[in-house]
C-alpha positions in Angstrom: -32.1 -15.7 -2.7 -33.8 -12.9 -0.7 -30.3 -11.2 -0.1 -26.4 -11.0 0.1 -24.5 -10.3 3.2 -21.4 -7.7 2.8 -19.0 -7.9 5.8 -17.6 -4.1 5.7 -14.6 -2.9 7.2 -12.1 0.3 7.2 -8.7 -0.4 5.5 -5.3 0.3 6.9 -4.6 3.1 4.0 -8.0 5.0 5.2 -10.8 3.4 2.8 -13.3 0.9 3.3 -13.7 -2.8 1.7 -16.5 -5.3 1.1 -16.5 -8.8 0.8 -19.7 -11.0 0.6 -20.7 -14.0 2.8 -21.2 -17.2 0.9 -20.1 -15.5 -2.5 -16.9 -14.4 -4.3 -17.5 -11.2 -4.1 -15.1 -8.3 -3.0 -14.6 -4.8 -3.3 -13.0 -1.6 -2.0 -13.3 2.3 -2.4 -12.3 5.3 -0.3 -16.0 6.4 0.9 -18.9 5.0 2.2 -20.9 6.3 -0.5 -18.8 5.3 -3.4 -18.7 1.7 -1.3 -22.1 1.5 -1.8 -22.3 1.9 -5.6 -19.0 -0.4 -5.9 -21.3 -3.0 -4.1 -24.7 -2.4 -6.2 -22.2 -2.7 -8.8 -20.4 -5.8 -8.0 -23.6 -7.7 -6.9 -25.3 -6.8 -10.7 -22.1 -8.4 -12.3 -22.3 -11.2 -10.2 -25.5 -12.5 -10.3 -28.1 -12.9 -13.5 -30.8 -10.4 -13.8 -33.3 -13.3 -12.8 -31.2 -14.3 -9.6 -30.4 -10.9 -8.1 -31.2 -11.1 -4.2 -34.0 -8.7 -3.1 -31.9 -7.3 -0.5 -28.2 -6.3 0.0 -27.3 -5.9 4.0 -24.3 -4.1 4.7 -23.1 -5.1 8.6 -19.9 -2.7 9.7 -17.1 -4.6 11.6 -15.2 -2.3 14.0 -12.2 -3.8 15.8 -10.9 -1.3 18.5 -7.3 -2.6 20.8 -7.2 -1.9 24.0 -4.0 -1.9 26.2 -4.1 -2.3 30.0 
């Protein structure tokens, strides 16, 4: 496997959450630098050392609601 992709969204409480596409990996934290470390740790816990992906990609999703 070359990479694992995470969708990153802001939470209602003010932090961030990240969930991997195609894998049961989910983590959250209060700031982006801390979230990045949490994602790295979660990937290392989820995969064996010989199966670690070469890249971890963070895809940021932002939702905005507009009224007419």
